C-alpha positions in Angstrom: 1.0 -4.2 -15.0 0.8 -6.0 -18.5 1.1 -2.6 -19.9 4.1 -1.6 -17.9 6.0 -5.0 -19.0 5.3 -4.7 -22.7 5.7 -0.7 -23.1 9.0 -0.8 -20.9 10.5 -3.9 -22.6 9.7 -2.3 -26.1 11.2 1.2 -24.9 14.3 -0.8 -23.8 14.6 -2.3 -27.5 14.3 -5.7 -26.2 12.3 -8.8 -28.1 10.4 -11.3 -25.8 13.3 -13.9 -26.7 15.9 -11.5 -25.6 14.0 -11.0 -22.4 13.6 -14.8 -21.9 17.2 -15.2 -22.0 18.2 -12.3 -19.4 15.3 -13.4 -17.2 15.8 -17.3 -17.7 11.8 -17.2 -17.9 10.4 -19.0 -20.8 9.6 -17.0 -23.7 6.0 -18.1 -24.1 5.6 -16.8 -20.4 6.8 -13.3 -21.0 4.5 -13.0 -23.7 1.3 -14.5 -21.7 2.4 -12.0 -18.6 2.4 -9.1 -21.4 -0.9 -10.2 -22.6 -2.5 -10.7 -19.2 -3.3 -14.3 -19.9 -0.8 -15.4 -16.9 0.4 -13.5 -13.7 4.1 -13.8 -12.9 5.2 -15.1 -9.5 6.7 -12.7 -7.3 10.0 -13.8 -8.1 9.6 -13.6 -11.7 8.2 -9.9 -11.4 11.2 -9.1 -9.5 13.6 -10.6 -12.0 11.8 -8.8 -14.8 11.7 -5.5 -12.8 15.6 -5.8 -12.3 16.3 -6.5 -15.8 13.9 -3.6 -17.2 15.1 -1.4 -14.7 11.3 -0.8 -13.4 11.4 0.8 -9.7 10.6 -2.3 -7.6 7.6 -0.5 -5.5 6.1 0.7 -8.7 5.6 -2.9 -10.4 5.0 -4.9 -7.2 1.8 -2.4 -6.6 0.9 -3.2 -10.1 1.4 -6.9 -9.6 -0.7 -7.0 -6.4 -3.4 -4.9 -8.1 -3.5 -7.5 -10.7 -3.7 -10.3 -8.5 -6.2 -8.8 -6.1 -8.6 -8.1 -9.6 -8.1 -11.7 -10.8 -8.9 -13.3 -7.4 -11.4 -11.5 -5.6 -15.2 -10.8 -6.3 -15.6 -7.1 -5.7 -19.0 -7.1 -4.5 -20.2 -5.1 -1.4 -19.5 -8.2 1.1 -15.9 -8.4 -0.4 -15.5 -5.0 -0.2 -16.7 -4.9 3.4 -14.2 -7.8 4.2 -11.5 -5.8 2.8 -12.6 -2.5 5.0 -12.5 -4.9 8.0 -9.3 -6.3 7.6 -7.9 -2.8 7.0 -9.5 -1.8 10.3 -8.3 -4.6 12.2 -4.7 -3.9 10.8 -5.0 -0.5 11.7 -5.0 0.9 8.4 -7.1 4.0 8.3 -8.6 5.1 4.7 -10.2 8.4 4.8 -13.9 8.0 3.7 -13.6 10.4 0.8 -10.7 8.4 -0.6 -12.3 5.1 0.4 -15.4 6.1 -1.8 -13.1 7.3 -4.6 -10.9 4.1 -4.4 -14.2 1.9 -4.9 -15.4 3.5 -7.5 -12.2 3.4 -9.3 -12.1 -0.3 -8.8 -15.3 -1.0 -10.0 -14.8 1.1 -13.0 -11.4 -1.2 -13.3 -13.8 -4.3 -12.8 -16.4 -3.1 -15.7 -13.3 -2.6 -17.9 -11.9 -6.0 -17.5 -15.5 -7.6 -18.1 -15.6 -5.8 -21.3 -12.4 -7.0 -22.4 -13.4 -10.6 -21.1 -16.5 -10.7 -23.1 -14.3 -9.5 -26.0 -12.3 -12.8 -26.0 -15.2 -15.0 -26.0 
């Protein structure tokens, strides 16, 4: 998500100061969103998407993904719980896709761990 926000803002030729002015969101928060130090609220991300002309479904998927990655411990029990929730909601994930998605999620978690260890 943070890459989408920063890259799109730069493509539009907007400074963080101008973004803050257009969105009525503090400039420091805009910077923190773009650097991954804070996650915007749903209202904030919708406002930013409107100003940057980002398709709402695209940014909302990225936003939810970021929130999930920051709030869940993706161990086998958490993955099983997520799978059960999807089943209970009647949402089927094809086994091949599920395995690919789990590998993709675990790869992303490993990358995040590496980035975080670099910040220390």
